[in-house]
C-alpha positions in Angstrom: -170.4 70.6 69.8 -172.1 71.3 67.0 -173.3 74.9 65.8 -177.2 75.9 66.2 -179.1 77.7 63.8 -181.4 80.7 64.3 -184.6 81.7 64.2 -183.5 83.4 60.5 -180.4 81.5 59.5 -179.6 77.8 59.9 -176.1 76.5 61.7 -173.1 77.6 60.6 -170.1 74.9 59.5 -167.5 77.6 58.7 -165.8 80.4 60.1 -166.9 82.4 56.5 -170.6 81.3 57.5 -170.3 83.0 61.2 -168.6 86.2 59.5 -171.5 86.2 56.9 -174.2 85.8 59.8 -172.5 88.8 61.6 -172.8 91.1 58.8 -176.4 90.2 58.3 -177.3 90.4 61.8 -175.7 94.1 61.6 -177.7 95.2 58.7 -180.7 93.4 60.3 -180.8 95.5 63.5 -179.7 98.6 61.7 -182.4 98.1 59.7 -185.0 97.6 62.4 -183.4 100.8 64.1 -183.4 102.9 61.1 -187.2 101.4 60.4 -188.6 101.8 64.2 -186.8 105.9 64.2 -188.2 106.7 61.1 -191.8 105.3 61.1 -192.0 106.3 64.9 -191.0 110.2 63.9 -193.7 109.8 61.5 -196.3 109.1 64.0 -195.5 111.1 66.2 -195.6 114.1 64.0 -198.3 112.7 62.4 -200.3 113.0 65.8 -198.5 116.3 66.7 -199.3 118.2 63.7 -202.9 116.3 62.9 -206.0 118.4 61.7 -207.9 120.0 64.3 -211.3 122.2 64.5 -210.4 126.1 64.8 -206.5 125.6 64.4 -205.1 126.6 61.1 -201.7 125.2 59.8 -199.0 127.9 58.9 -197.1 127.5 55.3 -194.3 125.0 55.3 -190.6 126.3 54.7 -187.3 124.5 54.8 -184.9 124.1 56.8 -181.5 124.0 54.9 -179.1 122.4 57.8 -181.6 119.9 58.5 -181.9 118.7 55.3 -178.7 118.6 55.0 -178.1 116.7 58.2 -180.5 114.2 56.4 -178.9 113.8 53.0 -175.4 113.3 54.5 -175.9 111.3 57.2 -176.9 108.0 55.5 -173.7 108.4 53.4 -171.8 106.6 56.6 -173.7 103.6 57.4 -174.2 103.1 53.1 -170.5 103.2 53.0 -169.7 101.0 55.9 -172.4 98.5 54.1 -170.7 98.7 50.4 -167.2 98.0 52.1 -168.4 95.6 54.4 -170.4 93.5 51.9 -167.4 94.0 49.2 -164.8 92.8 51.6 -167.0 89.7 52.2 -167.5 89.2 48.6 -163.7 89.3 47.7 -163.0 86.7 50.5 -165.4 84.5 48.9 -164.4 85.1 45.6 -160.8 84.5 45.7 -159.5 81.2 47.3 -155.9 80.6 48.9 -153.1 79.2 47.6 -152.8 75.6 48.0 -156.5 74.9 48.2 -157.9 71.3 47.6 -159.8 71.8 44.0 -162.8 70.0 43.0 -164.3 70.1 39.4 -168.0 70.3 39.7 -170.2 69.4 36.8 -173.7 70.2 36.9 -176.3 68.6 34.7 -179.9 68.0 34.6 -180.6 66.9 37.5 -176.9 65.7 39.4 -173.7 66.9 40.4 -170.5 65.6 39.7 -167.5 65.9 41.3 -163.8 65.3 40.0 -161.1 65.3 42.8 -157.2 65.7 42.2 -155.5 63.4 39.7 -159.3 62.7 37.8 -160.9 60.9 40.4 -164.7 60.5 40.4 -166.5 60.7 43.6 -169.9 59.1 43.7 -172.6 61.1 41.7 -174.1 63.7 43.8 -171.7 63.0 46.7 -169.3 65.6 47.6 -166.4 64.9 50.7 -163.8 67.6 51.4 -161.3 67.6 54.4 -162.2 69.5 57.6 -159.9 72.6 58.2 -158.7 72.7 54.8 -160.0 75.2 52.0 -161.5 73.7 49.1 -162.2 75.6 45.6 -164.6 74.3 43.4 -164.1 75.1 39.9 -167.5 74.4 38.2 -169.2 74.0 34.6 -172.3 73.3 33.0 -173.3 70.4 30.6 -176.8 72.0 29.6 -178.3 74.6 31.3 -177.5 77.2 33.9 -177.5 75.8 37.6 -176.8 77.3 40.6 -174.5 75.6 43.5 -175.9 76.4 47.3 -174.8 74.9 50.5 -176.8 77.1 53.1 -174.5 75.8 55.9 -171.7 77.3 54.4 -173.2 80.3 53.2 -171.8 79.8 49.6 -173.9 80.1 46.4 -172.9 80.6 42.7 -174.5 80.0 39.6 -172.6 77.2 37.1 -173.2 78.3 33.3 -172.9 76.4 30.2 -169.5 77.0 28.3 -167.6 78.9 30.9 -165.9 78.3 34.1 -167.6 80.1 37.7 -165.3 79.3 40.7 -166.1 79.3 44.5 -164.2 78.1 47.8 -165.0 77.5 51.5 -163.4 75.7 54.2 -165.6 73.9 56.5 -164.5 73.9 60.2 -167.1 71.0 61.5 -167.0 67.4 60.3 -170.3 66.0 59.1 -172.2 63.7 61.7 -171.9 60.0 61.6 -174.1 57.0 60.8 -178.0 57.8 60.9 -181.2 55.9 59.9 -183.4 59.0 59.7 -182.8 62.7 59.4 -184.2 63.2 63.2 -180.6 61.3 64.0 -178.3 64.2 62.4 -177.5 67.2 63.7 -179.2 70.7 63.0 -178.7 71.8 59.3 -177.8 68.1 58.1 -179.8 65.4 57.0 -178.9 61.6 56.2 -177.7 61.0 53.3 -177.7 57.8 50.9 -174.3 56.3 52.3 -176.4 56.4 55.9 -174.3 58.9 57.3 -174.8 62.6 58.2 -174.5 65.5 55.3 -174.9 69.1 54.8 -177.4 69.6 51.8 -176.2 70.9 48.6 -179.3 72.5 46.6 -179.4 73.9 42.6 -180.6 77.2 43.5 -181.8 78.1 39.8 -185.0 76.5 38.1 -183.4 74.2 35.5 -186.2 72.2 34.1 -188.2 69.0 34.6 -189.5 66.0 32.3 -193.2 65.0 32.2 -194.3 62.5 33.9 -190.8 60.7 34.7 -190.6 59.2 38.7 -188.0 57.6 40.1 -188.3 54.5 42.6 -189.7 56.4 45.7 -192.4 58.0 43.4 -190.8 61.5 43.3 -190.1 63.6 40.1 -186.2 63.3 39.4 -186.2 67.6 38.2 -184.7 70.5 39.7 -186.6 70.1 43.0 -185.1 66.9 43.6 -181.2 68.0 42.3 -180.1 67.0 46.1 -176.6 66.4 46.7 -174.7 65.4 49.8 -171.8 67.1 51.0 -169.4 65.2 53.9 -167.1 66.8 55.9 -164.5 64.4 56.8 -161.3 64.0 58.9 -159.2 61.6 56.5 -160.2 61.4 52.6 -161.6 58.5 51.3 -160.4 56.7 48.4 -162.7 57.0 44.8 -162.5 53.8 43.2 -166.3 53.0 42.6 -167.4 50.4 44.8 -170.2 48.2 44.7 -172.9 48.4 47.2 -173.1 46.1 50.3 -176.6 45.0 49.6 -175.6 44.0 46.3 -172.9 41.7 47.1 -175.5 39.4 48.8 -177.8 39.7 45.9 -178.5 36.9 42.9 -176.8 38.9 40.4 -174.8 41.6 42.1 -174.0 42.9 38.8 -177.4 43.6 38.1 -178.0 44.8 41.4 -175.3 47.3 41.0 -176.6 48.7 37.7 -179.9 48.9 39.1 -178.4 51.2 41.9 -176.4 53.2 38.7 -179.5 53.4 36.7 -181.3 55.3 40.1 -178.0 57.1 41.6 -176.9 58.3 38.3 -180.5 60.3 37.2 -181.2 57.5 34.4 -184.6 57.3 35.9 -185.2 60.8 35.1 -185.4 60.3 31.0 -185.3 56.5 30.8 -188.2 54.1 31.8 -187.7 50.5 32.7 -191.4 49.5 31.7 -191.5 50.4 28.2 -193.4 54.0 29.0 -192.2 56.9 27.0 -190.4 59.3 28.0 -187.9 62.1 27.1 -185.3 58.9 26.6 -185.5 55.5 24.9 -187.3 53.3 27.5 -184.7 50.5 28.7 -187.1 47.9 28.5 -186.1 45.5 25.8 -183.5 47.6 24.9 -180.7 44.8 25.1 -180.0 43.2 21.9 -182.6 44.8 19.8 -182.1 46.8 16.2 -181.7 50.6 16.9 -182.6 53.2 14.0 -181.0 56.4 14.3 -181.0 59.8 12.9 -179.3 59.7 9.4 -180.8 56.0 8.5 -178.3 54.3 10.5 -179.0 51.0 12.4 -177.1 48.9 15.1 -177.6 46.3 17.7 -177.8 47.4 21.4 -174.7 45.2 22.4 -171.4 46.2 25.0 -170.4 48.7 22.3 -173.4 50.7 21.7 -174.3 50.7 25.8 -170.7 52.2 26.5 -171.1 54.4 23.8 -174.3 56.0 24.8 -173.1 56.5 27.9 -169.7 58.1 27.1 -170.6 59.9 23.9 -174.4 59.9 23.7 -174.9 62.5 20.8 -172.6 60.3 18.6 -175.6 58.3 17.5 -179.2 59.7 18.3 -181.8 57.5 18.3 -184.9 58.3 15.7 -187.5 60.4 17.2 -185.0 61.9 20.5 -183.1 64.4 18.4 -184.9 67.3 21.1 -183.0 65.3 24.1 -179.5 66.5 24.9 -178.4 63.9 27.1 -174.7 64.9 28.7 -172.0 62.6 28.5 -171.4 60.4 31.9 -168.0 59.6 32.9 -168.4 55.9 34.4 -165.6 53.2 34.8 -165.6 50.0 32.6 -167.0 47.8 36.0 -170.2 50.6 36.1 -170.5 50.2 32.6 -170.6 46.4 32.8 -173.1 46.6 35.6 -175.1 48.7 33.8 -175.3 46.0 30.7 -175.9 43.2 33.2 -179.1 45.3 34.5 -179.9 46.1 30.8 -179.6 42.1 30.3 -182.6 41.5 32.9 -184.5 44.2 31.7 -184.8 41.9 28.2 -185.6 38.5 29.5 
């Protein structure tokens, strides 16, 4: 049975999330009770001791017992709140031994996930086993990001120059095939694979380029830095696979290259129509002579494309020194597909 959300919270897809919800509910209703009690008492006293004609008020004194009582009494619920909150924080910060480890790299404006053994999953797609603790070791290539999965109640900043960690154990598999968000259980959406997924958000504003849009007409920036979390019973292989729609295309490799251009966030900086942007346009790039900072020149061939993807800061195109492109870890086949796509943009 799919979990159900409440008016205030989305569905919980882990035991930890349900514990957080219980603690939140306790704090919420305790706050409501205190609010009603305190404000109610104020209203009663305001009415009872209101100013009335012909009645003089007496000088106020103080009640030692009452003052001690309202000072000491709040210590008990506050101590409980601290204990419960800190215990939940520790539970969420310290991963169990033997957890499935995934290295997460955040970049403007994508998430990269590296599974045990160095296998890279598709960009912006994290697949994890159900009922097994998963530890994320996270770093950033550029600015501060924040990894946030509402359905698991986990959120942690991802900071350049250091590692941050979190862990979770999803106890519900995500939904199956879908054609729209309406076909997915509550709290999930229809991902790029045509399957239901939990959303992964960046909860820290991480910038936006100007006038750069993807093929759907949306800005590729912080607000669209959305990744997909799939919880499965059997983990898949992470070898890069050509999309099915490209297998029947006239030029399958170029089709795959265009898919990689969009799915890897290249569209955020590099146009394909010659328009200006944070990075050089890809239109007419293939076979052209490139001028770099420092006066060097080179022809845009296979080696240039490969180095630009794997080591983008090795040779920076003249006029684009303010752009800090992160390195991308693509397979040889994926780089060949991008080369094939670049060729079509220069024909």
